[in-house]
Every structure is written in structure tokens, then in C-alpha cells.
C-alpha positions as a Markdown table, in Angstrom:
| # | Residue | x | y | z |
|---|---|---|---|---|
| 1 | Met | 66.3 | 94.7 | 92.8 |
| 2 | Ala | 68.8 | 97.9 | 92.5 |
| 3 | Gln | 72.1 | 97.3 | 90.9 |
| 4 | Lys | 74.9 | 96.8 | 93.5 |
| 5 | His | 78.4 | 98.4 | 93.0 |
| 6 | Leu | 82.0 | 97.7 | 94.4 |
| 7 | Ile | 84.0 | 100.7 | 94.2 |
| 8 | Val | 87.8 | 99.5 | 94.2 |
| 9 | Ile | 90.3 | 102.1 | 95.2 |
| 10 | Thr | 94.0 | 101.1 | 94.6 |
| 11 | Gly | 97.5 | 102.1 | 94.0 |
| 12 | Pro | 100.9 | 102.0 | 95.4 |
| 13 | Thr | 101.6 | 102.4 | 99.1 |
| 14 | Ala | 101.5 | 105.7 | 101.0 |
| 15 | Ile | 99.7 | 107.5 | 98.0 |
| 16 | Gly | 96.4 | 108.1 | 99.8 |
| 17 | Lys | 94.1 | 105.2 | 99.4 |
| 18 | Thr | 92.9 | 105.1 | 103.1 |
| 19 | Ala | 91.9 | 108.7 | 103.1 |
| 20 | Leu | 90.0 | 108.5 | 100.0 |
| 21 | Ser | 88.3 | 105.7 | 100.7 |
| 22 | Ile | 86.9 | 107.0 | 104.0 |
| 23 | Gln | 85.8 | 110.0 | 101.9 |
| 24 | Ile | 84.0 | 108.1 | 99.5 |
| 25 | Ala | 82.4 | 105.6 | 102.0 |
| 26 | Lys | 81.1 | 109.0 | 103.9 |
| 27 | His | 79.6 | 110.3 | 100.5 |
| 28 | Tyr | 77.7 | 107.2 | 99.9 |
| 29 | His | 77.1 | 106.1 | 103.3 |
| 30 | Cys | 78.5 | 102.8 | 103.1 |
| 31 | Glu | 81.0 | 100.4 | 104.4 |
| 32 | Val | 84.9 | 99.7 | 103.7 |
| 33 | Leu | 86.6 | 96.5 | 103.1 |
| 34 | Ser | 90.3 | 96.5 | 103.2 |
| 35 | Ala | 92.2 | 94.5 | 100.6 |
| 36 | Asp | 95.6 | 95.0 | 102.2 |
| 37 | Ser | 97.2 | 91.6 | 102.6 |
| 38 | Arg | 98.8 | 92.7 | 106.2 |
| 39 | Gln | 96.4 | 94.8 | 107.8 |
| 40 | Phe | 94.4 | 91.8 | 108.4 |
| 41 | Phe | 96.5 | 91.0 | 111.4 |
| 42 | Lys | 95.9 | 92.2 | 114.7 |
| 43 | Glu | 99.5 | 92.1 | 115.8 |
| 44 | Met | 100.8 | 94.5 | 113.0 |
| 45 | Ser | 99.6 | 97.8 | 113.0 |
| 46 | Ile | 102.0 | 100.6 | 112.7 |
| 47 | Gly | 104.3 | 98.7 | 110.1 |
| 48 | Thr | 101.2 | 98.1 | 108.0 |
| 49 | Ala | 100.1 | 102.0 | 108.0 |
| 50 | Lys | 96.8 | 100.3 | 109.3 |
| 51 | Pro | 93.9 | 103.2 | 109.6 |
| 52 | Thr | 93.3 | 104.3 | 113.2 |
| 53 | Pro | 90.3 | 104.5 | 114.9 |
| 54 | Asp | 90.3 | 108.1 | 114.7 |
| 55 | Glu | 90.7 | 107.8 | 110.8 |
| 56 | Met | 88.0 | 105.5 | 110.4 |
| 57 | Gly | 85.6 | 107.6 | 112.2 |
| 58 | Asp | 82.2 | 106.0 | 112.2 |
| 59 | Ile | 82.7 | 104.2 | 108.9 |
| 60 | Pro | 82.7 | 100.5 | 109.6 |
| 61 | His | 85.8 | 98.5 | 108.4 |
| 62 | His | 85.9 | 94.9 | 107.4 |
| 63 | Phe | 89.3 | 93.0 | 107.3 |
| 64 | Val | 91.2 | 95.4 | 109.6 |
| 65 | Asp | 92.1 | 93.7 | 112.5 |
| 66 | Ser | 90.3 | 90.6 | 111.3 |
| 67 | His | 92.9 | 87.9 | 111.9 |
| 68 | Ser | 95.8 | 86.8 | 113.7 |
| 69 | Ile | 99.2 | 86.1 | 112.4 |
| 70 | Tyr | 98.6 | 82.4 | 113.6 |
| 71 | Asp | 95.6 | 82.3 | 111.3 |
| 72 | Lys | 95.7 | 80.8 | 107.8 |
| 73 | Ile | 94.9 | 83.4 | 105.3 |
| 74 | Asn | 95.3 | 83.5 | 101.6 |
| 75 | Ala | 93.9 | 85.0 | 98.5 |
| 76 | Gly | 91.4 | 82.1 | 98.2 |
| 77 | Arg | 90.1 | 82.2 | 101.6 |
| 78 | Phe | 89.8 | 86.0 | 101.3 |
| 79 | Glu | 87.7 | 85.4 | 98.2 |
| 80 | Val | 85.2 | 83.5 | 100.0 |
| 81 | Gln | 85.1 | 85.7 | 103.2 |
| 82 | Val | 84.9 | 88.9 | 101.2 |
| 83 | Leu | 81.8 | 87.6 | 99.3 |
| 84 | Glu | 80.1 | 86.6 | 102.2 |
| 85 | Val | 80.5 | 90.0 | 103.8 |
| 86 | Leu | 79.4 | 91.5 | 100.6 |
| 87 | Glu | 76.3 | 89.4 | 100.4 |
| 88 | Gln | 75.2 | 90.7 | 103.8 |
| 89 | Leu | 76.2 | 94.2 | 103.1 |
| 90 | Tyr | 74.1 | 94.4 | 99.9 |
| 91 | Gln | 71.0 | 93.4 | 101.8 |
| 92 | Lys | 71.0 | 97.0 | 103.2 |
| 93 | Asp | 73.2 | 98.9 | 100.9 |
| 94 | Asp | 73.7 | 99.4 | 97.1 |
| 95 | Ile | 77.4 | 100.3 | 97.3 |
| 96 | Ala | 80.6 | 99.0 | 99.2 |
| 97 | Val | 84.2 | 100.3 | 98.9 |
| 98 | Met | 87.1 | 98.0 | 98.8 |
| 99 | Val | 90.6 | 99.5 | 99.3 |
| 100 | Gly | 94.3 | 98.3 | 99.2 |
| 101 | Gly | 97.4 | 97.7 | 97.4 |
| 102 | Ser | 97.4 | 94.1 | 97.3 |
| 103 | Gly | 96.8 | 93.2 | 93.7 |
| 104 | Leu | 96.4 | 89.3 | 94.2 |
| 105 | Tyr | 93.7 | 89.9 | 96.6 |
| 106 | Ile | 92.0 | 92.7 | 94.7 |
| 107 | Asp | 91.8 | 90.3 | 91.8 |
| 108 | Ala | 90.5 | 87.4 | 93.8 |
| 109 | Ile | 87.4 | 89.5 | 94.3 |
| 110 | Cys | 87.3 | 91.3 | 90.8 |
| 111 | Lys | 88.3 | 88.1 | 89.0 |
| 112 | Gly | 88.2 | 85.1 | 91.3 |
| 113 | Ile | 91.1 | 82.7 | 92.2 |
| 114 | Asp | 92.7 | 80.9 | 89.4 |
| 115 | Val | 92.9 | 76.8 | 89.6 |
| 116 | Phe | 96.3 | 75.6 | 89.8 |
| 117 | Pro | 97.6 | 72.0 | 89.5 |
| 118 | Glu | 98.1 | 70.1 | 92.7 |
| 119 | Val | 101.7 | 70.4 | 94.0 |
| 120 | Pro | 103.3 | 67.0 | 95.4 |
| 121 | Lys | 104.5 | 67.1 | 98.8 |
| 122 | Ser | 108.0 | 66.2 | 97.6 |
| 123 | Val | 108.2 | 69.1 | 95.4 |
| 124 | Arg | 107.1 | 71.5 | 98.2 |
| 125 | Glu | 109.5 | 70.1 | 100.5 |
| 126 | Glu | 112.6 | 70.3 | 98.1 |
| 127 | Val | 111.6 | 73.8 | 97.3 |
| 128 | Thr | 111.4 | 75.0 | 101.0 |
| 129 | Lys | 114.5 | 73.1 | 101.9 |
| 130 | Asn | 116.4 | 74.8 | 99.0 |
| 131 | Tyr | 115.0 | 78.3 | 100.1 |
| 132 | Gln | 116.0 | 77.7 | 103.9 |
| 133 | Glu | 119.6 | 76.7 | 102.6 |
| 134 | Gln | 119.8 | 79.3 | 99.9 |
| 135 | Gly | 117.5 | 82.3 | 100.7 |
| 136 | Leu | 115.6 | 84.4 | 98.5 |
| 137 | Asp | 118.3 | 84.3 | 96.0 |
| 138 | Tyr | 117.4 | 80.8 | 95.2 |
| 139 | Leu | 113.7 | 81.6 | 94.5 |
| 140 | Arg | 114.5 | 84.5 | 92.3 |
| 141 | Lys | 116.8 | 82.5 | 90.2 |
| 142 | Glu | 114.3 | 79.7 | 89.8 |
| 143 | Leu | 111.6 | 82.0 | 88.7 |
| 144 | Glu | 113.8 | 83.9 | 86.3 |
| 145 | Arg | 114.5 | 80.4 | 84.8 |
| 146 | Leu | 110.7 | 79.1 | 84.9 |
| 147 | Asp | 108.7 | 82.0 | 85.1 |
| 148 | Pro | 110.2 | 85.6 | 84.3 |
| 149 | Glu | 106.9 | 87.0 | 83.6 |
| 150 | Tyr | 105.7 | 86.2 | 87.2 |
| 151 | Leu | 109.1 | 87.5 | 88.7 |
| 152 | Lys | 108.5 | 91.0 | 87.1 |
| 153 | Ile | 105.4 | 91.6 | 89.3 |
| 154 | Val | 105.7 | 89.2 | 92.4 |
| 155 | Asp | 106.9 | 90.8 | 95.7 |
| 156 | Asn | 110.5 | 89.9 | 95.8 |
| 157 | Asn | 110.6 | 90.2 | 99.7 |
| 158 | Asn | 107.7 | 87.7 | 99.7 |
| 159 | Pro | 109.3 | 84.4 | 100.0 |
| 160 | Gln | 105.7 | 82.8 | 100.2 |
| 161 | Arg | 104.4 | 84.0 | 96.9 |
| 162 | Met | 107.5 | 83.2 | 95.5 |
| 163 | Leu | 107.8 | 79.8 | 96.8 |
| 164 | Arg | 104.4 | 79.1 | 95.5 |
| 165 | Gly | 105.3 | 80.4 | 91.7 |
| 166 | Val | 108.4 | 77.9 | 91.9 |
| 167 | Glu | 106.6 | 74.8 | 93.2 |
| 168 | Val | 103.8 | 75.3 | 90.6 |
| 169 | Ser | 106.1 | 75.8 | 87.7 |
| 170 | Leu | 108.2 | 72.9 | 88.7 |
| 171 | Cys | 105.5 | 70.3 | 88.9 |
| 172 | Ser | 103.7 | 71.5 | 85.6 |
| 173 | Asp | 104.7 | 71.9 | 81.9 |
| 174 | Lys | 103.6 | 75.4 | 82.1 |
| 175 | Pro | 104.7 | 78.7 | 84.2 |
| 176 | Tyr | 102.9 | 79.7 | 87.2 |
| 177 | Ser | 101.7 | 82.8 | 85.3 |
| 178 | Phe | 99.9 | 80.7 | 82.8 |
| 179 | Tyr | 97.5 | 79.5 | 85.5 |
| 180 | Arg | 96.9 | 83.2 | 86.6 |
| 181 | Asn | 95.2 | 84.0 | 83.4 |
| 182 | Asn | 92.1 | 81.9 | 83.7 |
| 183 | Pro | 88.6 | 83.6 | 82.5 |
| 184 | Asn | 87.2 | 85.9 | 85.0 |
| 185 | Lys | 84.4 | 84.6 | 87.3 |
| 186 | Lys | 81.0 | 86.8 | 86.8 |
| 187 | Arg | 80.2 | 88.4 | 89.9 |
| 188 | Pro | 76.6 | 89.7 | 91.0 |
| 189 | Phe | 77.6 | 93.2 | 91.2 |
| 190 | Asn | 79.0 | 95.8 | 89.2 |
| 191 | Ile | 82.8 | 96.9 | 89.6 |
| 192 | Ile | 84.3 | 100.3 | 89.3 |
| 193 | Lys | 88.0 | 100.5 | 89.6 |
| 194 | Ile | 89.6 | 103.7 | 90.7 |
| 195 | Gly | 93.4 | 103.9 | 90.5 |
| 196 | Leu | 95.6 | 106.5 | 92.3 |
| 197 | Gln | 98.6 | 108.1 | 90.6 |
| 198 | Leu | 101.4 | 110.7 | 91.5 |
| 199 | Asp | 104.8 | 111.3 | 90.0 |
| 200 | Arg | 107.3 | 109.2 | 91.1 |
| 201 | Glu | 109.1 | 112.0 | 93.2 |
| 202 | Glu | 106.1 | 113.0 | 95.0 |
| 203 | Leu | 105.6 | 109.6 | 95.8 |
| 204 | Tyr | 108.8 | 108.4 | 97.0 |
| 205 | Asn | 108.9 | 111.5 | 99.3 |
| 206 | Arg | 105.6 | 110.5 | 100.7 |
| 207 | Ile | 107.2 | 106.9 | 101.2 |
| 208 | Asn | 110.2 | 108.2 | 103.0 |
| 209 | Tyr | 107.9 | 110.6 | 105.2 |
| 210 | Arg | 105.5 | 107.9 | 106.1 |
| 211 | Val | 108.3 | 105.8 | 107.3 |
| 212 | Asp | 109.5 | 108.7 | 109.5 |
| 213 | Leu | 106.1 | 109.0 | 111.1 |
| 214 | Met | 106.0 | 105.2 | 111.6 |
| 215 | Met | 109.2 | 105.5 | 113.6 |
| 216 | Glu | 107.8 | 108.4 | 115.6 |
| 217 | Ala | 104.7 | 106.2 | 116.3 |
| 218 | Gly | 106.7 | 103.4 | 117.7 |
| 219 | Leu | 107.4 | 101.1 | 114.9 |
| 220 | Leu | 110.6 | 100.1 | 116.7 |
| 221 | Glu | 108.7 | 98.9 | 119.6 |
| 222 | Glu | 106.2 | 97.0 | 117.6 |
| 223 | Val | 108.5 | 95.1 | 115.8 |
| 224 | Lys | 110.6 | 94.2 | 118.9 |
| 225 | Glu | 107.6 | 92.7 | 120.5 |
| 226 | Leu | 107.2 | 90.3 | 117.6 |
| 227 | Tyr | 110.9 | 89.5 | 116.9 |
| 228 | Ser | 110.6 | 86.0 | 118.7 |
| 229 | Leu | 108.0 | 85.2 | 116.1 |
| 230 | Arg | 110.0 | 86.4 | 112.9 |
| 231 | His | 109.9 | 83.0 | 111.4 |
| 232 | Met | 106.2 | 83.4 | 110.7 |
| 233 | Asn | 105.0 | 84.0 | 107.3 |
| 234 | Ala | 102.8 | 87.0 | 108.0 |
| 235 | Leu | 106.1 | 88.8 | 109.5 |
| 236 | Asn | 108.5 | 88.2 | 106.5 |
| 237 | Thr | 107.6 | 91.4 | 105.1 |
| 238 | Val | 108.7 | 95.0 | 104.5 |
| 239 | Gly | 108.5 | 97.3 | 107.7 |
| 240 | Tyr | 109.4 | 94.3 | 109.7 |
| 241 | Gln | 112.3 | 92.2 | 108.1 |
| 242 | Glu | 114.4 | 95.2 | 108.2 |
| 243 | Phe | 114.6 | 95.5 | 111.9 |
| 244 | Phe | 114.6 | 91.6 | 112.3 |
| 245 | Asp | 117.9 | 91.9 | 110.3 |
| 246 | Phe | 119.2 | 94.7 | 112.3 |
| 247 | Trp | 118.9 | 92.7 | 115.7 |
| 248 | Asp | 120.2 | 89.6 | 113.9 |
| 249 | Gly | 123.3 | 91.4 | 113.1 |
| 250 | Lys | 123.0 | 91.5 | 109.4 |
| 251 | Leu | 123.0 | 95.1 | 109.3 |
| 252 | Glu | 125.6 | 97.7 | 111.1 |
| 253 | Asn | 123.0 | 100.1 | 112.7 |
| 254 | Leu | 119.6 | 101.2 | 113.2 |
| 255 | Glu | 119.9 | 104.1 | 110.6 |
| 256 | Glu | 120.9 | 101.4 | 107.9 |
| 257 | Ala | 117.8 | 99.6 | 108.8 |
| 258 | Ile | 115.4 | 102.6 | 108.3 |
| 259 | Glu | 117.2 | 103.6 | 105.2 |
| 260 | Leu | 116.8 | 100.0 | 103.9 |
| 261 | Leu | 113.1 | 100.2 | 105.0 |
| 262 | Lys | 112.5 | 103.2 | 102.9 |
| 263 | Arg | 114.4 | 101.7 | 99.9 |
| 264 | Asn | 112.5 | 98.4 | 100.2 |
| 265 | Thr | 109.2 | 100.3 | 100.4 |
| 266 | Arg | 109.8 | 102.4 | 97.2 |
| 267 | Arg | 110.9 | 99.3 | 95.6 |
| 268 | Phe | 107.7 | 97.6 | 96.5 |
| 269 | Ser | 105.6 | 100.5 | 95.2 |
| 270 | Lys | 107.3 | 100.0 | 91.9 |
| 271 | Arg | 105.9 | 96.4 | 91.8 |
| 272 | Gln | 102.5 | 97.5 | 92.8 |
| 273 | Ile | 102.5 | 100.1 | 90.0 |
| 274 | Ser | 103.6 | 97.3 | 87.4 |
| 275 | Trp | 100.9 | 94.8 | 88.7 |
| 276 | Phe | 98.3 | 97.4 | 88.1 |
| 277 | Lys | 99.2 | 98.6 | 84.8 |
| 278 | Arg | 98.2 | 95.1 | 83.7 |
| 279 | Asp | 94.4 | 96.1 | 84.5 |
| 280 | Lys | 93.0 | 98.3 | 81.8 |
| 281 | Glu | 89.7 | 98.6 | 83.7 |
| 282 | Ile | 91.2 | 101.0 | 86.1 |
| 283 | Glu | 90.9 | 104.6 | 85.9 |
| 284 | Tyr | 93.5 | 106.8 | 87.5 |
| 285 | Phe | 93.2 | 110.0 | 89.5 |
| 286 | His | 95.2 | 112.2 | 91.5 |
| 287 | Pro | 94.6 | 111.4 | 95.3 |
| 288 | Gln | 93.0 | 114.8 | 95.7 |
| 289 | Asp | 90.5 | 114.7 | 93.0 |
| 290 | Leu | 87.3 | 113.6 | 95.0 |
| 291 | Glu | 85.0 | 115.5 | 93.0 |
| 292 | Lys | 86.3 | 114.2 | 89.4 |
| 293 | Ile | 86.2 | 110.8 | 91.3 |
| 294 | Ile | 82.6 | 111.0 | 92.4 |
| 295 | Asp | 81.6 | 112.0 | 89.0 |
| 296 | Phe | 83.3 | 109.2 | 87.4 |
| 297 | Ile | 81.8 | 106.7 | 89.8 |
| 298 | Glu | 78.2 | 108.3 | 89.0 |
| 299 | Ile | 78.9 | 107.9 | 85.4 |
| 300 | Lys | 79.8 | 104.3 | 85.6 |
| 301 | Lys | 76.9 | 103.6 | 87.5 |
| 302 | Ala | 74.7 | 105.2 | 85.3 |
| 303 | Asn | 75.9 | 103.2 | 82.4 |
| 304 | Val | 75.6 | 99.9 | 83.8 |
């Protein structure tokens, strides 16, 4: 049987991952799987920079609009579902492309999900209660005390992941980050990792410009329709929380919310970059270096 390959394209937000993934999928006549933990959700499109039907063209995409915000989806379930899809795809194709900036979800496919200790209900309830009373500052301070290594890379605006880190660290004699370093699972396919990078000024300009385009595309209207559901975990994220805070009276005006969105997105990109720097298997390219990237993929395929 021919060797199967998974081409992983990753990097910080707004750097051009989607466009490149479609170009590569067209080159290899294969399909694309999204590893963006927010693009799963049907209800969230503009704020997640989800590829449009025109952008996707005739390239089949998986895990875009695949779930509702009411569905329970995490990295563990994602691992199981993606492996099932890949098994089907590899029956007809030798190559598949995975694209996204959610490092935990990419690691779930490339390395497998780590096994964590069971968290007692009492610990989970206590941590949740403290978070509800004291907010994100409580989670940040607890992680700084219990697991500063994880605090450096976790999305500081994602309470779900921060809660998990605090819970596991509290109920174990080891920090949460310890359990994230288990030996990799072997996969029945070759993994080729492509990272995209730009100098910081250009990346930040792209982020600011993307936010402006989102506003023109109707981001405010999209968020307004979801306002009544703002308590849901899927919506507690950059691109939505800033406008929820505006309507909740926590910000003075809409312009402040937009600037906060740009700032939070820039900070999010820095955390993404820090996450991917840990992975020495990633080879980095400029987003426009399609020919060099294809050449690199061919070399990696030939050397398996």
C-alpha cells in the first residue's frame, strides 16, 4: 500500500494559512481538514475568519461548520473524529491537508491526547465557583502559582483551558504541563509540518486589516445575534467577548471594543507563535513561498 501523508499547515492567525492550504490541496487533488477550534461551529463565521464557499471552491473541507456551539467538542473528541475521517480519505487519496492555528488540536492529531488524572467533582466545582466570583485573574494567578510553564502558552482569554489546567494541577502532585508531555502515539501516516511566519510588523498589520474587513463584513451583527448565548464556552473567545463587554457596559464605546479586539488578536498570535516554537518538526516558510513549500513536501515524501 502506498505511503499516506498528512500535510499540516499552521502558524498564527491572519498569516495566510487558509489560502495556502487550498493551493496545496488543489496541487495534490486532495481534501482539507480544519484544525481551528472555532471554525467547527456553524453559528460563528465572520469572527472566526471561516473560509467562504468561494474561497474553498471545489475543495472538500472537513470540520468547518461541522458542529453547533451546543455540541460538546474538545481535543480528545476531535482526535477520534479526525482519525476516522482520515481513514476514509486514505482509501482514495494518499495525501490530506490539515490547516489551523489551534496548537492543542494539531497536537492531538500528530501526537495524540495525553492521559490526565481524574479531577474530583468537588475540585471542579470549587475552581469553577472561584472563577465565577473572581474572573480570569483568579485562573491566571493560580496557574502562575501551580504551573507557570502552561501559563506561558495557554490562551489567557480561554477560561475553559485555564480551568482545566488549574483543576488538574490542584488534584495532582504534578503540574498540568507534566501530563501534556507523554510519549507520542504512532500514526499510520507520515506527517509533514509547514509553519508560516512573517516579521511582527507585517503580521500585526494583517491582523488589524482583517479586523477592519470583519467589521465591514458584518461582524457586529453576527455577534449581536449570539449575545443571549454569551455564557457558552464556545463564545468566550476573541472576536466575540469584546463586543459582549461593550453591550454589557464594560467598555465606553464601539471604537474601544474594536481596538481591544485588534489588541487581543495580536496577543493571541504571540501565544500561538510561542506554542509552535516548541515543535522542532515544523519547517517555516513565507506564506507566498508556494513553490518552495511544494519542493519541501516532495523531499519529505521521498525520504520517508
